[in-house]
Steps between C-alpha positions, in 0.01 A plus 500: 500500500654269760716197458451215750717203562284189503539123536273201450454181700771345279748764624532662156596868546364764260396863479153641458421851377181659636336838505492490884511264794120495497509399132725204591266406787193508272668298222639252754158452665345435157763233423648711217858500628686186391855372486650542151699181548239249623172689482422461872263765644627421850710818501642701791676835521867494583700783655534772241758776500331833438558684176593859553319767299741776398471804280197685373406225256446252784703230328555199728869443566615141507814340642760445227841336487804627307763237425807539285406422137689166481346379827151609390539328165621181663215498751240562229646239269502244784134570578399477133686168462326356805158612373559361152646169621179417681261608225367312197580678171170542310645745247254718312207312657573683827193728509261218416660256748513762778126553455431123505692469826333805653149379416566140612500350151863381529719367778646768738869537428769757427532586133715727290476615141451813297221758481466839340474802734128515415448132580681542833289806582179309411602214732566739788162672442334156528669453841755252369834566668779505242846646529686633193862386532768679294754251378861563402580490132745213542429133568594518871145396593513162332 
């Protein structure tokens, strides 16, 4: 499995996971690689740092960052606040609304809401990019 850095004509950056470089080339030639933000199939490869295979299991090692706990919490909370501020709250209708947007039945926009782990898994299996976001127990997000 390889991870490639990609971008579309709209300069949206994203990752693509492929069995091999040839697999990417074949999917790209068939118009099957599209931007998860705008849907454009005008996609190009960007420079990609190699993942190092270590150990007998062949597990790909990825770059990681270790920050002091308070700094990490503050950075994560800031990111979550920014994501939530720009997203429409659709509550428990999230899975249905995410599908409508994905299949072009509703206006493209950022949404947030709630979904069970199974619903989130089902969305991902359908190719609908969703990100579970753990929220603090307090009201610091509102």
